[in-house]
ZAFIZA-541138 format. One line per 2 residues: number of its first residue (from 1); their letters; for each residue x, y, z of C-alpha. Coordinates in Angstrom, 2 decimals, always signed. Layout:
<rs>
NUM) A) X/Y/Z; ...;
</rs>
This chain:
<rs>
1) MS) +23.31/+29.93/+69.10; +22.91/+31.02/+72.73;
3) DR) +23.87/+28.23/+75.08; +23.16/+29.34/+78.65;
5) HL) +19.78/+28.17/+79.91; +18.12/+28.42/+83.36;
7) IV) +15.18/+26.14/+83.88; +12.87/+26.72/+86.88;
9) GA) +11.18/+23.44/+87.78; +12.39/+19.84/+87.74;
11) GP) +9.10/+18.23/+86.84; +8.34/+16.45/+83.57;
13) IG) +8.61/+19.56/+81.31; +11.71/+20.87/+83.02;
15) RH) +13.50/+17.49/+82.84; +12.68/+17.10/+79.13;
17) VA) +13.80/+20.64/+78.33; +17.06/+20.08/+80.25;
19) AL) +17.70/+16.76/+78.46; +17.03/+18.31/+75.05;
21) LA) +19.41/+21.20/+75.64; +22.14/+19.17/+77.38;
23) ER) +22.15/+16.61/+74.55; +23.18/+19.29/+72.10;
25) GS) +25.92/+20.65/+74.38; +24.22/+23.70/+75.89;
27) RV) +25.01/+24.88/+79.40; +21.98/+24.03/+81.45;
29) TV) +21.09/+24.72/+85.12; +17.84/+23.37/+86.68;
31) VS) +16.46/+25.25/+89.67; +14.23/+23.56/+92.24;
33) RS) +13.61/+23.95/+95.94; +15.48/+20.71/+96.73;
35) GR) +18.22/+20.99/+94.10; +17.85/+17.29/+93.61;
37) GT) +19.63/+15.92/+90.56; +17.68/+15.02/+87.43;
39) GI) +20.15/+12.32/+86.41; +20.88/+14.11/+83.17;
41) DG) +24.53/+14.21/+82.20; +25.99/+17.69/+81.98;
43) VE) +23.18/+19.46/+83.81; +23.85/+21.64/+86.85;
45) HL) +21.39/+21.76/+89.67; +20.67/+24.57/+92.10;
47) AL) +18.63/+24.55/+95.30; +16.62/+27.75/+95.31;
49) DA) +13.20/+29.18/+96.21; +12.36/+30.69/+92.84;
51) SD) +9.77/+32.98/+94.42; +12.76/+34.84/+95.97;
53) AD) +13.16/+37.53/+93.31; +16.70/+38.56/+94.28;
55) AL) +17.99/+35.05/+94.53; +16.46/+34.03/+91.19;
57) AR) +17.78/+37.22/+89.52; +21.33/+36.36/+90.74;
59) AA) +20.96/+32.88/+89.41; +19.80/+34.23/+86.03;
61) EG) +22.74/+36.60/+85.51; +24.37/+35.91/+82.19;
63) TD) +21.62/+33.51/+81.18; +20.34/+33.66/+77.63;
65) HL) +16.99/+31.88/+78.21; +14.88/+31.57/+81.36;
67) YN) +12.25/+28.78/+81.26; +9.22/+28.67/+83.53;
69) CA) +8.63/+24.92/+83.84; +7.24/+25.17/+87.39;
71) NP) +4.11/+23.30/+88.28; +2.81/+23.68/+91.83;
73) AD) +1.41/+20.21/+92.45; -1.31/+21.14/+94.94;
75) YT) -4.16/+22.70/+93.00; -5.58/+24.10/+96.21;
77) QW) -2.45/+26.26/+96.71; -2.20/+27.92/+93.33;
79) ER) -3.51/+31.29/+94.52; -0.84/+31.34/+97.24;
81) VW) +2.07/+29.94/+95.31; +1.79/+31.31/+91.78;
83) PP) +1.63/+35.12/+92.21; +5.01/+35.60/+93.96;
85) LA) +6.62/+32.98/+91.75; +5.34/+34.57/+88.57;
87) AS) +6.41/+38.04/+89.75; +9.89/+36.71/+90.60;
89) LL) +10.29/+35.09/+87.16; +9.24/+38.34/+85.40;
91) SA) +11.68/+40.32/+87.53; +14.52/+37.83/+86.81;
93) AE) +13.82/+38.06/+83.11; +13.87/+41.83/+83.14;
95) RS) +17.00/+42.10/+85.28; +18.95/+39.47/+83.32;
97) GA) +17.77/+40.25/+79.84; +17.06/+36.58/+79.28;
99) VY) +14.25/+35.45/+76.94; +11.39/+34.39/+79.17;
101) AI) +9.80/+31.15/+77.90; +6.64/+30.03/+79.72;
103) TG) +5.05/+26.61/+79.91; +1.41/+27.57/+79.99;
105) TL) -1.88/+25.61/+80.07; -5.20/+25.77/+78.23;
107) YP) -7.01/+26.84/+81.41; -7.05/+30.55/+80.40;
109) YG) -9.46/+29.92/+77.51; -12.20/+28.58/+79.75;
111) PV) -15.12/+26.51/+78.35; -15.03/+26.27/+74.61;
113) DV) -17.30/+24.87/+71.88; -14.81/+25.01/+68.98;
115) PI) -11.30/+23.72/+68.36; -8.97/+25.66/+70.58;
117) SE) -6.74/+28.01/+68.58; -4.46/+30.79/+69.77;
119) DL) -6.93/+33.32/+68.38; -9.50/+32.56/+71.10;
121) PD) -9.67/+35.07/+73.97; -8.52/+34.16/+77.47;
123) AA) -12.03/+33.96/+78.99; -11.61/+31.59/+81.91;
125) TD) -14.49/+31.25/+84.38; -12.62/+29.43/+87.15;
127) HK) -9.97/+30.96/+89.41; -7.12/+28.80/+88.22;
129) GR) -7.77/+29.74/+84.58; -8.04/+33.41/+85.45;
131) LR) -4.79/+33.23/+87.43; -2.93/+31.66/+84.51;
133) AR) -4.44/+34.19/+82.12; -3.20/+37.05/+84.34;
135) MW) +0.27/+35.53/+84.35; +0.44/+35.62/+80.59;
137) AD) -1.17/+39.02/+80.41; +1.50/+40.43/+82.76;
139) AK) +4.30/+38.82/+80.69; +2.79/+40.06/+77.41;
141) AA) +2.41/+43.56/+78.78; +6.08/+43.56/+79.82;
143) HD) +7.06/+42.24/+76.41; +5.01/+44.86/+74.56;
145) AG) +6.58/+47.58/+76.70; +10.02/+46.40/+75.70;
147) RI) +11.06/+45.40/+79.20; +11.43/+41.68/+78.38;
149) RA) +11.15/+39.16/+75.53; +8.46/+36.63/+76.35;
151) VE) +6.71/+33.70/+74.75; +4.28/+31.05/+76.06;
153) IR) +3.46/+27.54/+74.84; +0.22/+25.75/+75.76;
155) GS) -0.41/+22.02/+75.49; -3.33/+19.86/+76.44;
157) DY) -3.24/+17.06/+79.06; +0.20/+15.49/+79.17;
159) MG) +1.12/+11.95/+78.37; +4.55/+10.47/+77.79;
161) RG) +7.61/+9.55/+79.83; +7.76/+10.70/+83.45;
163) VG) +4.33/+12.37/+83.62; +2.99/+10.00/+86.27;
165) GN) +0.50/+11.52/+88.69; +0.59/+14.82/+86.75;
167) GH) -1.49/+13.37/+83.91; -5.17/+12.35/+83.86;
169) IS) -4.33/+9.19/+81.87; -0.81/+8.38/+83.22;
171) RL) -2.04/+8.46/+86.83; -4.34/+5.58/+86.05;
173) VP) -1.71/+3.44/+84.36; -0.05/+1.67/+87.31;
175) DA) -3.32/+0.19/+88.54; -4.66/-0.42/+85.06;
177) LR) -1.55/-2.45/+84.19; -2.56/-4.69/+87.09;
179) GR) -6.06/-5.10/+85.65; -7.75/-2.80/+88.11;
181) RA) -10.76/-0.63/+87.25; -10.04/+2.94/+86.22;
183) LM) -12.01/+5.94/+87.54; -12.04/+8.90/+85.16;
185) MG) -13.31/+12.42/+85.44; -16.30/+13.49/+83.38;
187) RT) -17.46/+11.77/+80.22; -15.27/+9.06/+78.78;
189) DQ) -16.67/+9.19/+75.24; -15.66/+12.72/+74.16;
191) PH) -12.72/+13.55/+71.89; -9.88/+15.10/+73.88;
193) TF) -6.39/+16.16/+72.82; -3.47/+14.72/+74.66;
195) TD) +0.00/+16.29/+74.38; +3.31/+14.36/+74.69;
197) VA) +5.48/+16.00/+77.35; +8.58/+15.75/+75.15;
199) DA) +6.77/+17.57/+72.31; +5.97/+20.35/+74.76;
201) AR) +9.66/+20.62/+75.58; +10.64/+20.74/+71.91;
203) TL) +8.09/+23.50/+71.26; +9.15/+25.56/+74.27;
205) VA) +12.80/+25.52/+73.20; +11.89/+26.29/+69.57;
207) AA) +9.72/+29.21/+70.59; +12.31/+30.59/+73.02;
209) ED) +15.03/+30.54/+70.37; +12.96/+32.05/+67.57;
211) PG) +12.90/+35.87/+68.03; +10.03/+36.12/+65.51;
213) AH) +7.92/+33.85/+67.69; +8.11/+36.03/+70.77;
215) GR) +5.20/+38.07/+72.16; +2.48/+35.51/+71.67;
217) VW) +1.13/+32.06/+72.58; +1.81/+28.85/+70.59;
219) HV) +0.08/+25.51/+70.87; +2.13/+22.36/+71.13;
221) PS) +1.79/+20.04/+68.09; -0.28/+17.08/+69.35;
223) NP) -1.88/+13.96/+67.93; -5.51/+13.82/+66.84;
225) AV) -7.98/+13.82/+69.73; -9.19/+10.53/+71.21;
227) TQ) -11.47/+9.68/+74.05; -10.21/+9.04/+77.56;
229) TQ) -11.28/+5.45/+77.19; -9.34/+5.02/+73.93;
231) AL) -6.26/+6.72/+75.33; -6.00/+4.39/+78.30;
233) TD) -6.88/+1.34/+76.19; -4.10/+2.24/+73.71;
235) VL) -1.57/+2.69/+76.49; -2.44/-0.76/+77.87;
237) AS) -2.25/-2.34/+74.43; +1.22/-0.86/+73.94;
239) AG) +2.27/-2.91/+76.98; +0.50/-6.01/+75.85;
241) KP) -2.28/-5.63/+78.40; -6.06/-5.90/+77.80;
243) PV) -8.59/-3.09/+78.45; -9.85/-2.55/+81.95;
245) RI) -13.31/-1.61/+83.26; -13.81/+2.16/+83.41;
247) SS) -16.08/+4.23/+85.57; -16.70/+7.98/+85.43;
249) LR) -17.06/+10.56/+88.20; -19.37/+13.43/+87.15;
251) GA) -22.59/+15.26/+87.97; -24.10/+14.70/+91.34;
253) AL) -21.52/+12.03/+92.29; -18.68/+14.47/+91.65;
255) SA) -20.48/+17.23/+93.59; -20.92/+14.91/+96.55;
257) AA) -17.32/+13.72/+96.48; -16.07/+17.31/+96.20;
259) LA) -17.66/+18.17/+99.57; -15.00/+16.05/+101.29;
261) SP) -12.08/+16.62/+98.85; -10.41/+20.01/+98.26;
263) FL) -8.74/+18.51/+95.18; -12.06/+17.40/+93.68;
265) RE) -13.56/+20.84/+94.40; -10.78/+22.27/+92.26;
267) MR) -11.33/+19.69/+89.54; -15.07/+20.41/+89.51;
269) EI) -14.35/+23.94/+88.30; -12.62/+22.64/+85.18;
271) IY) -14.77/+19.57/+84.56; -16.04/+21.25/+81.39;
273) QW) -12.79/+20.01/+79.76; -14.06/+16.43/+80.08;
275) ER) -17.78/+16.97/+79.45; -17.54/+18.06/+75.74;
277) PY) -15.07/+17.83/+72.90; -11.78/+19.48/+73.88;
279) VL) -9.63/+19.64/+70.78; -6.46/+21.62/+70.22;
281) DD) -5.70/+23.45/+67.00; -1.90/+23.28/+66.67;
283) SA) -1.54/+24.30/+63.06; +0.24/+27.60/+63.74;
285) AR) +3.15/+25.98/+65.63; +3.47/+23.15/+63.12;
287) TR) +3.89/+25.72/+60.34; +6.17/+28.07/+62.29;
289) FG) +8.50/+25.49/+63.84; +8.19/+22.49/+61.53;
291) IE) +7.41/+20.29/+64.55; +5.28/+17.19/+64.16;
293) PT) +3.99/+15.36/+67.22; +5.56/+12.12/+68.40;
295) PW) +3.63/+9.21/+66.79; +0.71/+8.17/+68.99;
297) EE) +1.96/+4.60/+69.34; +5.22/+5.88/+70.77;
299) VC) +3.42/+8.30/+73.07; +1.46/+5.37/+74.47;
301) RR) +4.58/+3.20/+74.94; +6.30/+6.05/+76.78;
303) TA) +3.23/+6.51/+79.03; +3.14/+2.78/+79.84;
305) RV) +6.72/+2.88/+81.19; +5.81/+3.73/+84.79;
</rs>
C-alpha cells in the first residue's frame, strides 16, 4: 500500500482524512496557508499557498496521493480563489504523478427532481455549481488523456465532528443547545440528505486507493434523508435537550435580506436545495467500497459536540 499522502486543506474533511491515514501509520502532510497544527499525532504540517503551482508541485514530489480538501470559506470569493487553486492542484498531480482525489460537492448537478445519482449530468444553473462542474471536467479530461489519475467524491450537507459553521445544521447547534430559536434556509419540511464528514473522508481515501474507481465521481454513503427540522431536533435529543422553535428564511424575505448580504445573495442561488426533496443515491459507492454510513444516532452525537 502506498503511504505518502499530501492533503491540501485543514478543514473538517482534511483533518478527518489526515486522522484516518495517520492512525494506520501512513506518512501524512497537511498543507494550509497558516501551517497550523491539526493536533493529530504523526501528521506533518506545511505552511503553503496551494495556488502557487511551483510551490505545491515541490511539496507533492514523491507523494502517492494528493487530496483536494480545500474549502474557501467565503462563498463570495469562489470565482477569485478556486480557478488558480484548481489549476495548481492539477499541475501538481501531473508533475508528481500522484493520484488526485477531489472532495467535490453536489452543486454541479443543479436543481433536480429525482434522487441524485452519479449518472445525472452536471447541469448547474448558478455560478458556484458551474465553477465546480468545470473543475471536475478539467480533472476528468486530464485523466482521460492519461496525464493524471483523478477521482472525485461528492457528499451532501455535512454533519459530524468539527463541521461547525461549515454545515447548515451544525452552525445552528450552539444557540439551539441554549434553547434559542433556529433560523433555517428554505422549507424545513422537505427530505434532505445529510452526510457525516468522517464518512466523506473514508470514501475519499477508498476511492483514491482503488485504481478501478478512478476517472469518475462517487457519492458518499449517507443516512436516509430527513427534514432540516428533524435533523436539528435529533441532534438536540442526542445531547438531552428539547426541540427549539424554528423559523425559515425563504421567498420574498430571503430576497429582501439578500439585498444587504453578499452571503445570502450567494445562498439564494442554491436555495433550490432546500425548497424540494434533495436526496442522494449512494448505492454505487456502497457496492464498490463496502462502506456503510455512520449510524444516524452517532452522527447526531458527533454534531452536538460543539
